[in-house]
Every structure is written in structure tokens, then in C-alpha cells.
N, C-alpha and C positions, 0 to 999 in steps of 0.2 A: 504494500500499499504506500502511496506517495507520502513523504514526510512533510509536515506543515512547515518546518523550520529551515531557513537557509543556514542558520548557525550549525545545526546538526549535520546538514549535508556537507558544509565546509570542513567540519571535523573529520568526517569519514574520507573525503576527497583528498585532504592533506596527507593522510596516510596512504592511500591507495596510488597516489602519483608517485611516491618514493619507490614503489615496487615496480614501476614501468622500466623497460629497457632503455638504457641511455646510448648515446652515440659510440662510446667506447666498446660497450658490449656488442652492438650490432656490427661494428667494424670488425671485431674479433671473430664473430660468427662469419662474416663475409670472407675473411681471410683464411679460413679453414681449408684444408687441401681437398676435401671432398664432402659430399652430402652427409656422410655418416658422422664424420668428425664435427660438422656444422651442428648436427642434431645433438650430439654429445654436449657440446659447449652451450647450446640453447637450454637443455635440460638443467645444466649446472647453474644457470642464472636463477633458476626457480620459476621460470616462466610457466604459467598455468599450475603453479603449485608443486611441480614435478622435481624430484631429486632423484638422480640415477645411480648415486653411490659409486661412482666411478666405472660403472658397468656400460657397455656399448648396447643401446636399446634402439631397435628400428621401430619408427613410428610413422603413422600416416600423417605427414606434416600438414597437408591442407585441413584435414579434420581437426588436427590438434589446434591450429590457429583459429579455425572457425569457432571451435567450442570455446576458447578462451575469449574470443570476441563477444560471443553470444552472452557469456558470464559477465562481461562488462556491461553489456546492454541491459542486462537484468538489474545490475547494480544502479545504473542510471535511472531506470524507471523506478526503483524503490526509493531513491533519494530526492527525485525532483519534486519541488513544492509546486512546480507548474507544468504538468504533463501536457497541456495544450501547446505552450510554446515549445517545450522539449521535443514534441513529436514532429515539428517542422524539420528538425535536424535528421530525422530518420526517413523522411519521405523520399529521398533519393533512391534508397534501397527498396522501398516499396514499389516505386515507378519502375526500377530495375526488375523486381520480381514480376510485375504485370506484363512488361515487354517480353520477358522470357516465356512466361506462360502462354501468352498469345501466339508468339512465334513457334512454340512447340506445338501447340494445338493445330496451327495452320500446316505444319509439316507432318503431323500425325505421329509425333514422337513423344516420349516422355521428357520432361524438363531435365536439362543437364544439372550436374551437381553444383550450381552456382547460385541457387536461391539464398536469400539472406533471412535468417530467422531473427525474431526479438524486435522487429520494427513496430511500426504503428499498426499495421494491419497483419494478423496471423497469416502464414503462408496457406494453410488449409482453407482458410475463409477466402482468400484471393483465388485459390485453385478452383473452388467450387464455383465462384462468381464467373470466372472465364470459361470453365467447362459447360456451364449451363447458360452462359450468355445473359446472366441475370445480375444486375448491378444496383438494384434498388436499395440495398442496404449500405451503400457507399455514400459519402457526402455528395451533394448535389452536382458540384462541378466535375467530379470524376464520374458520377452516374451519367450525366449528360454527354460528356466527352466519349466515354466507352461505348454508349449506346449509338452515337454518331459514327464511331469507328466500326462497330459491327455492321451498320448499314453499308458503309463504304467497302468493307471486306467482302460483302456479298457480291460486289461488282468487280472489284480488282484488289489484290493485296499488294500494298505498297508499305513495306516495313519503315522505311525512312519517314513517311508521312505520319502514320499513327505514332511513331516514336516522338516526332515533333509535337503532335497533338497532346500526348501525355506529358511531355515536358511543360507545355503551356498550361495544362490544367493544374500541374503541380504548383507552378509559380502563381497562377491565378489563386489557388487556394491559399498559399502563403501570404499574398498580398492582402486578401480579405481578412484572414485572421488578424494580421498586424494592424490593419486599419480599424477593425472592430475593438481590439484591445488598446488601440492608441499607442502602440509600442514604437517608440522613437529612439530606443537605445541601441546596444550593440547588435541585437538580433536583426533590426531593420538594416543596419549598415552591412551586416554580413551578407544578407540575401540580395540587397540592392546592388552591392558590388559584384556579386555572382551574376546577376542578370545583366548587367552592363557589359561584362567581359564576354559572356555567352553571346550576346547580341553582336558584339564587334567581331567575334570569330565566325558567326553566321554570314555577316557581310563578305568576309575573305572567302569562306567556303562557297558561297553562292557564285562568287566572281570566278573561282577556280573551276567550278563545275558548269561555267557559262550558262547560268540560269538567268532568266530575265527578272527585273525588279518585282513583278508580280508574284513570283515564286518565293522571294525573300520575306515578303509581309507575314505570312502565317508562321514562319520560324522565329520571329521577333517575340521574346518573352515579356510579360508584364511585371511591374514592380521596380524597375531600375530608376535612376536619376536621369538618365539621358532619353529624351523623347524618341519614339520611334521615327518621327519625321526626319531626325538627325541622321539615323542609319540609313533610311531610304534615300535621303538627299545626298548622302555620301557614296552611294552605290556606284556611281559612274566617275567617282573621284580617281585620278591616277594613284596608284599604290604608294608612290613617293610622297603624295600629299595626304593620304588617308588618315595617317596618325594625327596630324594637325587638326583634321576635320573633326575627329572623335574625341579631341581633347576638351571635354565638357565635364561638369559635375565634380564631386569630391575626389574621385579616383580616375579623372580623365587624364592626369599625367602618366599614371601607371599604363593605362590603355594606349596612350601615345607611345610610351617607350616600348610596349610589347609589339605594337604594330611596326615600329622602326626596326626592331630585332627581327621580326618576321621577314620584312622586306630585305634585310641585309642576309639573312641565313636560309630563308625558305623553310624554316622549322616551325610548323604551327603550334608545336608544344610549348613555345615561350609563353602563349596565353595562359595555359593551364598552370605553368610554374608561377608566373607572376601573380595570377589570381589567388593560388593557394597561399603563397607568402603574404599577400595583403590580408587575407582572411585570418592567417595565423596571427598577424600583427594585431587585428582587431580583438581577437580573443586573448592575446597576450595582455592587452591593457585592462582586461577584467578577470584575469585568472585568480586574483586574490580578493575580489569584490564580493563580500559576503551578503550584499543586499541584492545580487542579481544572480541569474543562471550562469554567469561567466565561469565559476569554477567547475561546474558540472559539465558544461559544454566543452570547456578546455580539456577535461579528462576524457569525455566521449571521443573528441577529435584526436586526442592523443593516442588512444587505444587503436583507433582506425589507422593512424599514421604508422604506428608500431606493427600492425598486421600487414600493412601494405609493404613496408620494408623488408619483413620476414618473407613474404611471398616472392619479392623480387631476388632476394638473396637465395632462396632455394631453388627458384626458376633459373637462376644464372648457373647454379651448380649442375642442375640437370642438364642444361643446354651448353655448358661449358663456355660461358661468355663473361665478360666484365660486367659489373653492376654499379650503377649510380644510385646511391642511397637517397631517399627523399629527406627533406628537412623534418626534424622530430619537433613535437610539442614538448619541449623540455624547459 
């Protein structure tokens, strides 16, 4: 049951964050000679509460990481005094689950082992909704969007289109919740930043795929500081000038820099890295604020970053490639 006290949550979080893996520990795991040694080092850190006593133990690393992340999700739900706002930070995984379930149904296969448990909506609930094409028990924006998607799928299956529609529904829901709550703190900043970066990426993506401006409009997400008219107006701007055109709002300078870096390198991942670094800075400013959800969300994002880093490390071991670790929430 959610706790009514931010002070109680802060006390628990301050203990839990000390148990998270730090950069030195992850670096040591990454530098292991092979996957077996990497697993041994991971177990020695106490990750997941495991201690191997010096023995070599082969584990299913994907399930191990997934179970530890789900345990962290359970703690977050138990601690949060504001489940409605906290749920917003889980929605991206719910949308991932919905996309995966719909694609699997269309292909006539069982969903792959990539569904995320412990989010806002239980997996079995979403599975039943998708299999029965019945979305009546979802919030109205998701219900309406999914009903519309089902009608379109009867004519033609376009995964990119329904993926964009679900993303739009997610940010519309987030925007509506924040508006009703009159939430103008770090939560709004976090998602507003995300929307502006995603919309900037959509402009570049649409241009690379040689779409017309009309196809860009439905991809633009709601809830950002930069008006959609700015992105649409910048559609035909030369790439060398696009960054300056999108330099609007609180984080316009960061979008400008990311766009400039993209033009110079051709690597679109600069948008994601810049966005994630800025989001981390937003949460860093409130990680010890006992009067907000800051510490709880900091812990949540920290566990997700930790899991992402471990997956990258073990994937690199399996494929024998170098790994670039993401920045941690430390």
C-alpha cells in the first residue's frame, strides 16, 4: 500500500540507493574476460541479494536482471505517496507492452520475452485487452486510440503508424494528468523536455525518410514547450540551419546542440543521449527533496539505468564487442 509520508519514503530510499551498483563496479564487470567471470563479479557485489561464496554459478542473466528490476518497481509502488504521478514514469513500459502484444497478435505468435512487469497496467490485463480487442477498462485516451487503431488494422497493418498513435496517447494522458494536478514542478519539466526532443528527432526522421510535411504532423507529441507550428515550419529548413530554428523554450539550446552534432556526425543517437543527460540533471536537482517525488523517481530511474548498463555489458560479452556504458544515476 502506498505510504502517505515523503519522509518515510526518503528514509527507505536513502538506504536503497547505497546498494545500487556504482561506476567502478560496472567497469569491473565490463572488464571481465568472459561472461562467466562477469557473472561471478556481479554476484559478488550483492546485486539481487545474491552471494556466490566464491563459487562459479551460471545464471540466466536476462531473467536475473528482470527480476531485480521488478523488485525495485515493487518497492517504488510501496513507497510512493502519489501513485498517480508516479505511474507516469512507468507508462513507457506499458506502451512498449501494448506495442509488443499487438505486433505479436498480428504475426500470430506468442509475445517475445521482453514484456515488462510491475508497471501501471498488469501484463495479463493488457494481454486480455489486446487479444479480445476490448479496451473499455483503459483510460479514455488509450481506449479511444486503441479502438481507432483496431479499425485501421482491419484495412492495413502499419506498425509505424500505430506505434506513433500510442506514443501520442501516452503523452496526451501525461499532459492531461499534469494539467489536472496543476503540476508545474520537476515532473512537468521532465516530460516537457522529452516531448520537445522527440519532436525534434521526428522532424529529422521524416526528412531522412523523404516524407512530406503532412506525414510529420501526426508524429508530433503533445505537452512540450515548443509549439508544433515551429516543428512544421522548420520542416523545409536546411539541416545546417535547423538547430537554430528549433532553439526555443527552456531546453532549446540543448536541442540546438544535439541537432548540430547530428549534422556533423550523422549519428541520430546524439538526441537520445542529450535528452537522457538533461533528464538526469532535472532529477539530480530534486534527488534529496523530501517534499517531492524526486528521491523516489531518482531511485526508479537509477535502477533502470543500472539494468540497462548490465544488459549492455552482458550483450557485449556474448557478441564479443566493446561496450560504452551509459551514465548512471549516482
